C-alpha positions in Angstrom: 12.8 34.6 -46.1 16.0 36.3 -47.0 15.8 38.5 -44.0 15.5 35.5 -41.8 18.6 33.9 -43.3 20.5 37.2 -42.9 19.4 37.6 -39.3 20.4 34.0 -38.5 23.8 34.5 -40.2 24.3 37.8 -38.3 23.4 36.1 -34.9 25.8 33.2 -35.5 28.7 35.5 -36.3 27.8 37.9 -33.5 28.0 35.2 -30.9 31.1 33.7 -32.3 33.1 37.0 -32.7 34.5 38.2 -29.3 35.2 41.9 -29.9 32.8 44.8 -29.1 32.8 46.0 -32.7 32.0 42.6 -33.9 28.4 43.6 -34.6 29.6 45.6 -37.7 31.2 42.6 -39.3 28.2 40.3 -39.3 25.9 43.1 -40.2 27.9 44.0 -43.2 28.3 40.4 -44.2 24.6 39.8 -43.8 23.8 42.9 -45.9 26.3 41.8 -48.6 24.8 38.3 -48.7 21.3 39.7 -48.9 22.3 42.0 -51.7 23.9 39.1 -53.7 20.8 36.9 -53.2 18.6 39.8 -54.4 20.7 40.3 -57.5 20.6 36.6 -58.2 16.8 36.6 -57.8 16.5 39.6 -60.1 18.6 37.9 -62.8 16.6 34.7 -62.5 13.5 36.6 -63.0 14.8 38.3 -66.1 16.0 35.0 -67.4 12.6 33.5 -66.9 11.0 36.3 -68.8 13.4 36.0 -71.7 12.8 32.2 -71.8 9.1 32.8 -72.0 9.6 35.2 -75.0 11.9 32.7 -76.7 9.4 29.8 -76.2 6.6 32.0 -77.6 8.6 32.6 -80.7 9.2 28.8 -81.0 5.5 28.2 -80.7 4.8 30.7 -83.5 7.4 29.0 -85.7 6.0 25.5 -85.0 2.4 26.8 -85.7 3.6 28.1 -89.1 5.3 24.8 -89.9 2.2 22.9 -88.8 0.0 25.1 -91.1 2.4 24.5 -94.0 2.2 20.8 -93.5 -1.6 21.0 -93.2 -1.7 22.8 -96.6 0.6 20.2 -98.1 -1.7 17.5 -96.8 -4.7 19.2 -98.5 -2.9 19.4 -101.8 -1.7 15.8 -101.6 -5.1 14.5 -100.6 -6.8 16.3 -103.5 -4.2 15.0 -106.0 -3.9 11.4 -104.7 -7.5 10.7 -103.8 -9.7 12.6 -106.3 -12.5 9.9 -105.9 -13.1 10.9 -102.3 -15.2 14.0 -101.6 -13.4 17.1 -102.5 -15.3 19.2 -99.9 -13.8 17.1 -97.1 -10.3 17.9 -98.1 -10.9 21.6 -98.5 -12.1 21.7 -94.9 -9.1 19.9 -93.3 -8.2 21.5 -90.0 -5.9 20.5 -87.2 -8.7 18.6 -85.5 -9.9 16.7 -88.6 -6.5 15.4 -89.8 -6.5 12.5 -87.3 -10.1 11.7 -88.1 -9.3 11.4 -91.8 -6.8 8.6 -91.2 -9.4 6.7 -89.2 -12.3 7.3 -91.6 -10.4 6.4 -94.8 -8.3 3.2 -94.4 -6.6 3.9 -97.8 -5.0 6.9 -96.3 -3.7 5.0 -93.3 -1.7 2.7 -95.6 -0.3 5.5 -97.7 3.3 6.2 -96.7 3.4 9.9 -97.8 0.3 10.7 -95.9 1.7 8.9 -92.8 4.9 11.0 -93.1 2.8 14.2 -93.3 0.7 13.2 -90.3 3.8 12.2 -88.3 5.5 15.6 -89.0 2.3 17.4 -88.1 1.9 15.5 -84.9 5.6 16.3 -84.0 4.9 20.0 -84.6 1.8 19.9 -82.4 3.6 18.0 -79.6 6.4 20.6 -79.7 3.9 23.4 -79.4 2.3 21.7 -76.4 5.6 21.0 -74.7 6.7 24.6 -75.1 3.3 25.8 -73.7 3.9 23.6 -70.6 7.4 25.1 -70.2 5.9 28.6 -70.4 3.4 27.7 -67.7 6.2 26.4 -65.5 8.2 29.6 -66.0 5.1 31.8 -65.4 4.6 29.9 -62.1 8.1 30.6 -61.0 7.6 34.3 -61.9 4.4 34.4 -59.7 6.2 32.7 -56.8 9.1 35.0 -57.1 6.9 38.1 -57.1 5.2 36.9 -53.9 8.5 36.2 -52.3 10.2 39.4 -53.5 7.7 41.5 -51.6 9.5 40.6 -48.4 12.9 41.6 -49.6 15.0 44.7 -50.3 14.7 45.0 -54.1 10.9 44.9 -54.9 11.5 46.1 -58.4 11.0 43.3 -60.9 10.5 43.6 -64.7 7.1 42.9 -66.1 6.3 40.1 -68.5 
């Protein structure tokens, strides 16, 4: 792709420039433009890799926070609702938190429980949004790797 742009640019300048040495000017200009585009592609690739690493760290942080909220939910449930089955609260997982609110209507009306659930849902939605962002950046990395095979600088850092 980049070679086609360079070739087109070189042909346009060649036909416009009237001197016999005019082939050197468009050739040099085309090579410079190609090099600049390659460097930009390389830095975009590195930036995508760094963004993926950053988002993975964010996901780890949100997972820790979600697990902390889950532990707080367990403690709160055991203290607040001792009449309910203790074995249910000890086995609370990320999948069963939403089910508890539906199964026990007393929990649904409890403001503290609702606050815990809302913060837990926020953490989970942040995790999923960062996972989507990572998928988008990984897609651009794959496309760039396929495109870069046709260019001058085939050396790209690995993820």
